[in-house]
C-alpha positions in Angstrom: 32.4 20.3 -10.7 28.6 19.8 -10.7 28.1 18.7 -14.3 24.4 19.2 -14.3 24.8 22.8 -13.0 27.6 23.5 -15.6 25.3 22.1 -18.4 22.5 24.4 -17.3 24.9 27.4 -17.2 26.2 26.6 -20.6 22.7 26.3 -22.0 21.7 29.6 -20.5 24.8 31.3 -21.9 23.9 30.1 -25.4 20.2 31.0 -25.1 20.8 34.4 -23.4 23.5 35.1 -26.0 26.0 36.3 -23.5 27.7 35.9 -20.2 26.2 39.0 -18.5 22.6 38.2 -19.7 23.0 34.6 -18.5 24.3 35.7 -15.1 21.2 38.0 -14.8 18.9 35.1 -15.6 20.6 32.8 -13.2 20.8 35.5 -10.5 24.6 35.1 -10.1 27.7 36.9 -11.2 29.5 37.2 -14.6 32.6 35.7 -13.1 30.6 32.7 -11.7 29.1 32.0 -15.1 32.5 32.3 -16.8 34.1 29.9 -14.2 31.4 27.3 -14.7 32.1 27.3 -18.5 35.8 27.1 -18.0 35.5 24.1 -15.7 33.1 22.4 -18.1 35.4 22.9 -21.1 38.4 21.7 -19.0 36.5 18.6 -17.9 35.5 17.8 -21.5 38.9 18.8 -23.0 37.3 20.8 -25.8 36.3 24.4 -26.4 32.6 25.0 -26.6 32.4 28.7 -27.1 34.7 31.1 -29.0 34.5 34.5 -27.3 36.2 37.8 -27.3 35.3 41.1 -25.7 32.6 41.9 -28.2 31.0 38.6 -29.4 30.8 34.9 -28.8 29.9 31.9 -31.1 29.6 28.2 -30.6 32.3 25.9 -31.9 31.2 22.8 -33.8 31.7 20.7 -30.7 29.7 23.4 -28.7 26.8 23.1 -31.1 26.6 19.4 -30.7 27.0 19.6 -27.0 24.3 22.3 -26.7 21.8 20.0 -28.6 22.6 17.2 -26.2 22.3 19.4 -23.2 18.9 20.6 -24.2 17.7 17.0 -24.7 19.2 15.8 -21.3 18.0 18.8 -19.3 14.5 18.7 -20.7 14.3 15.0 -19.9 15.5 15.6 -16.3 12.9 18.4 -15.9 10.1 16.2 -17.3 11.1 13.4 -14.9 11.1 15.8 -12.0 7.7 17.1 -13.0 6.3 13.6 -13.3 7.7 12.6 -9.8 6.2 15.7 -8.2 2.8 15.1 -9.9 2.8 11.5 -8.7 3.5 12.7 -5.2 0.7 15.2 -5.3 -1.9 13.4 -7.5 -2.9 9.8 -6.8 -1.9 7.9 -9.9 0.2 5.1 -11.2 0.6 1.4 -10.3 -0.2 0.5 -6.7 1.2 -2.9 -5.7 -0.8 -4.4 -2.8 -0.1 -7.5 -0.8 -3.1 -8.9 1.2 -4.1 -12.1 3.0 -6.3 -14.5 1.1 -9.4 -13.7 3.2 -9.3 -10.1 2.1 -8.6 -11.0 -1.5 -11.4 -13.6 -1.7 -14.0 -12.5 0.8 -13.6 -8.7 1.4 -12.0 -7.2 -1.8 -15.3 -7.0 -3.8 -16.7 -4.7 -1.1 -14.1 -2.0 -1.3 -12.1 -2.3 -4.5 -14.7 -1.0 -7.0 -15.5 2.1 -4.9 -11.8 2.8 -4.4 -11.0 2.6 -8.1 -14.0 4.7 -8.9 -12.8 7.4 -6.5 -9.2 7.2 -7.9 -9.4 6.2 -11.5 -5.8 7.1 -12.3 -4.5 4.4 -9.9 -3.9 0.9 -11.3 -4.1 -1.9 -8.7 -1.8 -4.9 -8.8 -3.0 -7.2 -5.9 -1.1 -10.2 -4.7 -2.9 -12.5 -2.1 -0.9 -14.7 0.3 -1.0 -15.1 4.0 2.7 -14.9 4.8 4.0 -11.4 5.0 6.2 -10.7 1.9 9.4 -8.6 1.9 7.8 -5.3 0.8 11.1 -3.7 -0.4 12.5 -6.8 -2.1 9.2 -7.5 -3.8 8.5 -3.9 -4.8 5.2 -3.9 -2.8 3.8 -0.4 -1.9 1.5 -1.5 0.9 0.5 -4.7 2.7 -2.7 -5.4 4.5 -2.5 -7.9 7.4 -4.9 -9.4 9.9 -3.2 -10.6 13.1 -2.9 -10.0 16.8 -1.1 -6.9 18.1 1.8 -6.3 15.8 5.4 -7.0 17.0 8.1 -4.4 16.5 8.9 -4.0 12.8 11.0 -1.9 10.6 7.9 -1.2 8.6 5.4 1.6 9.2 2.2 0.1 10.6 -1.1 1.9 10.7 -3.9 0.2 12.6 -7.0 0.2 10.5 -9.5 -1.6 12.8 -9.8 -4.1 15.6 -12.5 -6.7 14.8 -13.9 -9.3 17.2 -13.8 -13.0 16.3 -17.3 -14.4 16.3 -18.9 -17.8 16.0 -21.3 -18.2 13.2 -23.3 -20.9 11.4 -25.7 -21.1 8.5 -29.5 -21.0 9.3 -29.8 -24.4 7.7 -27.3 -25.9 10.2 -29.1 -24.3 13.1 -32.4 -25.5 11.9 -31.1 -29.1 11.7 -28.9 -29.2 14.8 -30.3 -26.6 17.1 -28.8 -23.5 18.6 -26.2 -23.9 21.4 -27.0 -21.8 24.4 -23.9 -22.5 26.5 -20.3 -23.0 25.7 -20.4 -26.6 26.9 -23.1 -27.3 24.3 -20.6 -26.8 21.6 -19.4 -30.3 22.3 -22.6 -31.5 20.7 -22.0 -29.7 17.4 -20.0 -29.9 14.3 -17.1 -27.4 14.6 -15.2 -26.0 11.6 -11.6 -24.9 12.4 -8.8 -23.1 10.7 -5.1 -24.0 10.6 -5.5 -27.1 12.9 -6.9 -25.1 15.8 -7.4 -27.3 18.8 -8.5 -24.6 21.3 -10.8 -21.6 21.3 -10.5 -18.9 23.9 -14.0 -17.7 24.7 -14.2 -14.1 26.0 -17.4 -12.9 27.7 -18.9 -9.5 27.4 -17.4 -8.8 30.9 -14.0 -9.6 29.6 -13.6 -13.0 31.3 -11.9 -15.6 29.2 -12.0 -19.4 29.2 -10.0 -21.8 27.1 -12.1 -24.5 25.5 -10.9 -27.5 23.7 -12.7 -27.9 20.3 -13.1 -31.2 18.6 -13.0 -30.3 14.9 -15.2 -31.9 12.4 -13.6 -30.1 9.5 -10.2 -28.3 9.4 -8.7 -26.3 6.6 -5.7 -24.0 5.9 -7.7 -21.5 3.9 -10.4 -19.0 5.2 -12.1 -19.3 1.8 -12.8 -23.0 2.3 -13.8 -22.4 5.9 -16.3 -19.8 4.8 -17.7 -21.9 2.0 -18.2 -24.9 4.4 -20.0 -22.6 6.9 -22.3 -21.2 4.3 -23.1 -24.7 3.1 -24.3 -25.7 6.6 -21.2 -27.7 7.5 -21.1 -26.5 11.1 -20.0 -23.7 13.4 -16.9 -21.6 12.6 -15.1 -18.5 13.8 -14.4 -15.4 11.6 -13.7 -11.7 12.2 -16.9 -9.8 12.3 -15.5 -7.6 9.5 -15.3 -10.7 7.3 -18.9 -12.0 7.9 -20.7 -8.8 8.6 -22.5 -8.8 5.2 -23.4 -12.5 5.7 -25.0 -11.7 9.0 -26.9 -8.7 7.7 -28.6 -10.6 4.9 -29.1 -13.8 7.0 -26.7 -16.1 5.2 -25.1 -16.7 8.6 -26.2 -16.2 12.2 -24.3 -15.5 15.4 -23.7 -18.4 17.7 -23.3 -17.6 21.4 -23.5 -13.8 20.7 -22.5 -13.0 24.3 -19.0 -14.3 23.6 -16.2 -13.6 21.2 -12.9 -15.4 20.5 -10.9 -12.3 21.2 -10.1 -10.0 18.3 -7.9 -9.5 15.3 -6.1 -6.3 14.3 -6.3 -5.0 10.7 -3.0 -3.2 9.7 -1.7 -1.4 6.7 2.1 -1.8 6.4 4.4 0.2 4.2 8.2 0.7 4.1 8.5 4.5 4.7 6.4 7.3 6.1 8.6 10.1 4.7 7.5 11.3 1.3 4.7 8.8 1.1 3.4 8.6 -2.5 -0.1 10.0 -2.9 -1.3 6.6 -4.3 -0.3 4.9 -1.0 -1.5 7.7 1.2 -5.0 7.7 -0.3 -5.3 3.9 -0.3 -4.3 3.7 3.4 -6.7 6.5 4.3 -9.5 4.8 2.3 -8.9 1.4 4.0 -8.9 3.2 7.4 -12.3 4.8 6.5 -13.7 1.5 5.2 -12.7 -0.6 8.2 -13.7 2.1 10.7 -17.3 1.5 9.5 -16.8 -2.2 10.0 -15.6 -2.1 13.6 
């Protein structure tokens, strides 16, 4: 027996004040309505309705059960409506996981405009470089910057591919000069991330050359690397998306602009594509739009 169906039939019998009227409302037969009630009473072990050929009335147990049915069915209907609305209207808590570089250097550029566009979405942002278990941690979507993504059980949407560029502060260039060739980097202070010992320099023609870099400063956080570069500490490598604003306003300048250090892929990762909540869909679309303009 489908208990929810039987409860709906019982409620309809009471509110329609009869089996035939209930059958008509439910677009079924009198016998089907009667059978549902019999199965419900049998499962409960109690009579809910006293009936004869001319009239029906609720028993005391039936009155109590009817009140409970109305409460339960209304709650179920309200929950269903809320779920449908959340699917159709971007709202609710959106849990995002992002690398530190996005949380510290890029977030201020896109988050205010996103929340202004979707004021019913509340953002819970967690910043860490290792990829978390989205399902176990209850994360809706993760942003990641990496090379081409390996096969994964997650759904991955490529947002942008951003070249890695060498930059330095104008004050550093003024003091130490501007390198014109790769070999001249040996004469400069180099700032590296995650104990990098080699940079792969890629020309505009696509030719690549591995170059050993002697680091003057190494750090495990992009934030510290960025701060050191802005302070005139030396030459560092970032994605163009990360330092684009710095370059536009002159806080940083390109070094060896005819070369890049390859590129990094910006991805949005989420557990499932089927029945994707509206809050996740609009966020991923927004990030794709934002980073498309930064490519």
